[in-house]
LOBA-964536 format. One record per residue (C-alpha): x, y, z. Coordinates in steps of 0.001 Angstrom, whole numbers, padded with zeros to 6 digits, always signed. Layout:
N
XYZ;...
//
This chain:
263
+000000+000000+000000;+002844+002398+000919;+004669+001583-002317;+001515+002307-004274;+001089+005704-002613;+004719+006605-003294;+004326+005579-006941;+001184+007713-007308;+002933+010666-005632;+005968+010430-007935;+003706+010062-010961;+001734+013150-009918;+004876+015215-009484;+006118+014144-012880;+002805+015146-014419;+002896+018550-012793;+006390+019577-013875;+008798+019011-016708;+012113+020531-017748;+013517+021852-021001;+017005+023065-021825;+017887+026466-023187;+020653+028994-023756;+021301+032357-022145;+020971+035182-024688;+021117+038964-024522;+017945+040918-025143;+020012+043940-026157;+022583+042998-028766;+023927+045771-031007;+025590+045381-034379;+028082+048235-034678;+028869+049642-038099;+029823+052909-039784;+027661+055491-041554;+030370+056505-044005;+033078+054778-045961;+036586+055172-044594;+039676+053506-043198;+040079+052426-039586;+042548+054784-037946;+042485+053558-034354;+040709+050854-032316;+040201+051454-028596;+038595+048159-027489;+039120+044480-028150;+037014+041329-027753;+036069+040787-024117;+036459+044435-023106;+033645+046093-021208;+032537+049465-022522;+030362+052260-021258;+027790+054214-023221;+029395+056927-025406;+032857+055323-025226;+034647+055687-028573;+035004+052166-029942;+037115+053067-032975;+038038+056032-035149;+038000+056374-038915;+039637+058573-041492;+037816+059280-044727;+039272+060942-047823;+035731+061379-049146;+034703+063264-046025;+037860+065413-046097;+037024+066502-049652;+033436+067386-048682;+034607+069280-045608;+037186+071263-047595;+034552+072093-050212;+032143+073321-047523;+034840+075464-045884;+035888+076920-049255;+032275+077695-050204;+031743+079543-046907;+034973+081500-047338;+034011+082557-050893;+030509+083556-049789;+031919+085721-046982;+034292+087411-049461;+031330+088185-051723;+029418+089711-048806;+032385+091914-047925;+032803+092908-051580;+029161+093980-051953;+029265+095868-048636;+032349+097779-049742;+030786+098586-053110;+027540+099739-051468;+029455+101992-049072;+031361+103535-051977;+028119+104246-053846;+026629+105891-050780;+029718+108080-050387;+029485+109139-054047;+025808+110029-053592;+026708+112071-050525;+029354+113966-052491;+027030+114843-055376;+024011+115525-053197;+020641+116580-054551;+022282+119292-056703;+024341+116791-058713;+023717+115638-062254;+020348+113914-062565;+021695+111140-064767;+024576+110470-062397;+022241+110331-059394;+019903+107999-061228;+022829+105770-062180;+023994+105697-058554;+020478+104809-057363;+020304+101887-059790;+023796+100737-058815;+022876+100933-055151;+019739+098840-055683;+021633+096222-057684;+024447+096105-055160;+021958+095789-052289;+020293+092845-054069;+023697+091262-054606;+024500+091739-050910;+021261+090018-049861;+021996+087104-052198;+025558+086794-050885;+024300+086838-047283;+021916+083975-048181;+024893+082058-049582;+026782+082600-046330;+023807+081276-044368;+023572+078140-046521;+027326+077613-046400;+027306+077936-042602;+024625+075234-042371;+026720+072998-044628;+029804+073499-042467;+027788+072599-039359;+026557+069460-041120;+030150+068511-041866;+031007+069033-038207;+028154+066683-037251;+029323+064117-039782;+032843+064323-038368;+031424+062963-035112;+030333+059852-037017;+033979+059154-037810;+034302+058381-034108;+032070+055335-033644;+030708+055285-030098;+029032+052620-027979;+025229+053049-027911;+024989+051454-024457;+026977+049649-021759;+028072+046145-022654;+030878+043849-023653;+032524+043413-027053;+031974+039807-028170;+032964+040141-031824;+035422+042377-033705;+035781+042193-037473;+038132+045115-038101;+041793+046005-037816;+043652+049264-038198;+043889+050111-041886;+040786+048163-042926;+038322+049826-045259;+034822+050065-043792;+031700+050618-045868;+028180+051429-044583;+026293+048287-043578;+029436+046326-042730;+029492+044666-039283;+032491+046036-037415;+031768+045011-033827;+029110+043163-031870;+028157+044651-028516;+026196+042623-025978;+024400+044087-022993;+024959+041833-019967;+022323+043573-017839;+019384+042376-019939;+019708+038630-020247;+017057+036070-021121;+016895+032358-021789;+015851+031057-025161;+014600+027493-025381;+012681+025179-027668;+009491+023484-026575;+007859+020615-028428;+004554+021012-030182;+002975+018504-027789;+003920+020662-024784;+002947+023980-026329;-000466+024113-024647;+001169+023587-021272;+002857+026994-021250;+001731+030557-021688;+003320+033999-021563;+003404+035183-017978;+003856+031724-016432;+006356+031547-013590;+009174+029020-014059;+012286+027868-012269;+015550+028824-013970;+018747+026894-013310;+022270+027396-014648;+024131+024282-013484;+027666+025464-014309;+027560+028183-011643;+024993+026496-009410;+022592+029389-009985;+018863+029068-009402;+016120+031663-009512;+012534+032237-010555;+011756+033483-014040;+008773+034402-016185;+007922+033289-019695;+008199+036507-021688;+006887+035185-024975;+006005+032086-026935;+006995+032682-030544;+004218+031351-032822;+006596+030121-035497;+007316+026402-035520;+010479+024790-036823;+009132+022534-039611;+011972+020030-039153;+011675+019504-035394;+008131+020780-034779;+009329+022907-031871;+008487+026443-030819;+010748+029087-029283;+010075+030528-025854;+011881+033401-024148;+012222+033521-020369;+013239+036650-018491;+014941+036429-015109;+016996+038480-012654;+020643+037472-012664;+021327+039458-009482;+025090+039967-009194;+026053+036642-010713;+028498+036449-013604;+026189+035113-016286;+027090+035376-019953;+025289+034722-023240;+025781+031182-024453;+025568+029535-021031;+023590+026305-020761;+020384+026625-018737;+017481+024498-017578;+013895+025648-017247;+011480+023815-014965;+007884+024344-016089;+004668+023130-014571;+001818+021640-016555;-001096+022378-014256;-002749+024325-017027;-002898+021224-019231;-004559+019279-016439;-007154+022006-015910;-007828+022077-019628;
//
């Protein structure tokens, strides 16, 4: 009788809980690239280094950008010269009008009036050129900041695909930055067990290698089955506390199946 009760108890426990294996992943993984084409001038961090937000990961030098910057500076300089030229010419015309006065030759005064109007229009146009050129120079200054590629958040460098002297083009993966403060566990659950879990369920998370155990919550059940294995992906969020937990670690998730029994 006692053996029968123990058997029923063990069977009940097995029905109420089951385990699946998973892998620790980061929920905030950044692929670092460049916005402009250029050569790597200096690299400040290597694989395994921890970085803080706004740290400069690497610097670039770009001949294309240097040409654009020089063109913008030259355009602004020429526009400012034009403004100064028109101002000087307008001042000279005004002095001539003051010398002749109202008693001067009518034709000369009329000519000076027309010259003054034309010069004033030229001055306004030149001032507009200076304004546009100033905006362009400021844009170049903003772009120059992009030549210093900075970390978007705290994390650790887990992949580096560049060396000093390499040519980088937009869209190329230069570094991979992983945030260690926002970790989750990704696991596969069989189609037969899918109805036993639901987003929001509390689970037990274990990482055997560091003897870590804590409670977690199913964040999501991805409704996209693997056609080869007929499994679904689930993501479990948990608090790692102050433990040294890294992406790629092996983990176990203990789930309960009380929902399936109720259903």
